[in-house]
C-alpha positions as CSV (number, residue, x, y, z in Angstrom):
1,M,-30.2,-4.9,-8.3
2,F,-27.0,-2.9,-8.3
3,E,-26.8,-0.5,-5.4
4,R,-24.3,2.4,-5.3
5,V,-22.7,3.9,-2.3
6,G,-24.1,7.0,-0.9
7,A,-22.9,10.6,-1.9
8,E,-20.5,11.0,1.0
9,E,-18.8,7.6,0.5
10,S,-18.7,8.3,-3.3
11,A,-16.9,11.5,-2.6
12,A,-14.4,9.8,-0.3
13,L,-13.7,7.1,-3.0
14,H,-13.1,10.0,-5.7
15,E,-10.8,11.7,-3.2
16,L,-8.8,8.6,-2.5
17,A,-8.4,8.0,-6.2
18,R,-7.3,11.5,-6.7
19,K,-4.6,11.0,-4.1
20,V,-3.4,7.7,-5.6
21,R,-3.2,9.5,-9.0
22,D,-1.2,12.3,-7.5
23,E,1.3,10.1,-5.7
24,L,2.0,7.8,-8.7
25,A,2.4,11.0,-10.9
26,A,4.8,12.5,-8.3
27,A,6.8,9.3,-8.4
28,G,7.2,9.9,-12.2
29,L,4.7,7.2,-13.5
30,P,2.6,8.1,-16.4
31,V,-1.1,8.2,-15.1
32,V,-4.1,7.5,-17.3
33,A,-6.5,10.4,-17.3
34,P,-10.0,9.4,-16.4
35,E,-12.1,8.8,-19.4
36,L,-9.2,8.8,-21.8
37,D,-9.8,6.6,-24.8
38,P,-8.4,3.1,-24.0
39,V,-6.5,3.1,-27.4
40,L,-4.4,6.0,-26.1
41,A,-4.1,4.9,-22.4
42,C,-0.8,3.6,-20.9
43,G,0.5,3.8,-17.4
44,A,-1.2,3.7,-14.1
45,E,-4.9,3.4,-14.3
46,V,-7.0,4.2,-11.2
47,D,-10.6,3.0,-11.2
48,I,-13.5,3.6,-8.9
49,D,-16.2,0.9,-8.2
50,D,-18.9,2.7,-6.4
51,G,-21.0,-0.4,-5.9
52,D,-22.3,-0.8,-2.3
53,D,-20.8,-4.3,-2.0
54,A,-17.7,-6.1,-1.2
55,A,-16.3,-5.6,-4.7
56,G,-16.4,-1.9,-4.4
57,G,-13.5,0.5,-3.9
58,V,-10.5,2.1,-5.5
59,F,-8.4,-0.1,-7.8
60,V,-5.1,0.4,-9.6
61,S,-3.9,-1.4,-12.7
62,W,-1.1,-1.0,-15.2
63,Q,-1.7,-0.4,-18.9
64,A,1.4,-1.3,-20.9
65,G,2.2,0.8,-24.0
66,P,0.0,0.4,-27.1
67,R,2.6,-1.7,-29.0
68,L,3.0,-4.3,-26.3
69,R,-0.7,-4.4,-25.9
70,A,-1.2,-4.9,-29.7
71,C,1.4,-7.7,-29.8
72,T,-0.3,-9.4,-26.8
73,S,-3.7,-9.1,-28.3
74,H,-2.6,-10.4,-31.6
75,A,-1.0,-13.6,-30.0
76,F,-4.2,-14.2,-28.1
77,R,-6.4,-13.8,-31.2
78,L,-4.3,-16.3,-33.0
79,K,-4.2,-18.6,-29.9
80,Q,-0.4,-18.4,-29.9
81,L,-0.3,-19.0,-26.2
82,D,3.4,-20.0,-26.2
83,E,4.4,-16.5,-27.7
84,P,7.1,-14.9,-25.5
85,V,5.2,-11.6,-25.6
86,L,2.5,-13.1,-23.4
87,R,4.9,-14.0,-20.7
88,H,6.7,-10.7,-21.0
89,S,3.4,-8.7,-20.9
90,S,2.4,-10.6,-17.7
91,A,5.8,-10.0,-16.2
92,V,5.6,-6.3,-16.9
93,G,2.1,-6.0,-15.3
94,A,3.3,-7.9,-12.2
95,A,6.5,-5.8,-11.8
96,M,4.5,-2.5,-12.2
97,L,1.9,-3.6,-9.7
98,Q,4.6,-4.4,-7.2
99,A,6.3,-1.1,-7.8
100,M,3.1,0.9,-7.5
101,A,2.3,-0.9,-4.3
102,Q,5.7,0.0,-2.9
103,V,5.3,3.7,-3.9
104,L,1.9,3.9,-2.4
105,A,2.9,2.1,0.8
106,S,5.9,4.4,1.2
107,V,3.7,7.5,1.7
108,G,1.1,5.8,4.0
109,F,-1.4,4.1,1.6
110,R,-2.7,0.5,2.6
111,V,-2.9,-1.6,-0.6
112,E,-3.5,-5.2,-1.3
113,D,-3.9,-7.5,-4.3
114,A,-7.6,-7.1,-5.6
115,R,-8.0,-11.0,-5.3
116,D,-10.9,-10.7,-7.6
117,E,-11.2,-12.9,-10.8
118,Y,-12.8,-9.9,-12.5
119,R,-9.8,-7.7,-11.6
120,P,-6.8,-9.8,-12.5
121,Q,-3.4,-8.0,-11.8
122,Q,-5.0,-5.2,-10.0
123,L,-4.4,-3.5,-6.5
124,R,-7.2,-2.6,-4.2
125,V,-6.5,0.6,-2.2
126,L,-7.8,0.1,1.3
127,A,-6.9,3.5,2.7
128,G,-5.0,6.6,2.2
129,P,-2.3,8.2,4.3
130,P,-3.5,9.5,7.7
131,T,-5.8,12.5,7.5
132,G,-4.0,15.9,7.6
133,Q,-0.7,14.3,6.4
134,R,0.7,16.6,3.7
135,P,2.1,14.9,0.6
136,V,5.9,14.6,0.8
137,W,6.1,16.5,-2.5
138,S,3.9,19.5,-1.5
139,L,5.3,23.0,-1.4
140,R,6.9,24.0,1.8
141,D,6.5,27.3,3.5
142,E,9.9,28.5,2.7
143,E,9.1,27.9,-1.0
144,L,6.1,30.2,-0.8
145,K,8.0,33.2,0.8
146,L,9.0,35.9,-1.5
147,S,12.4,37.5,-0.9
148,G,12.2,41.0,0.4
149,W,8.9,40.7,2.1
């Protein structure tokens, strides 16, 4: 029977996922909105598995643009496994995962390869930045002060 984590742990996973999305967006990467139709989705996708087991957690993947995905899907359907688009699509995914891992690590996240056959080419986010650490892109006090006050 599938067991979900408790409400407190679920809230923590959702908060971690939000922080991941914010950091990737701050870096300039497109971020897939939760529950966006997959046909329209491209960019960093952050997924929450709230199962109360070793496979649960926050995961990050890369969704290539719709045209590259369509070409890749076409080659697979026709069993054209030597098509260059398949190698290219895989290379794009690997490069973007590496880039996202470096972006997140730069601001204090701990990430690793998901190492899960059901989550190929995905990152697992183990932890966020230290509690209380403000995002490097957040507004500074001097930006909030109004002149003449």
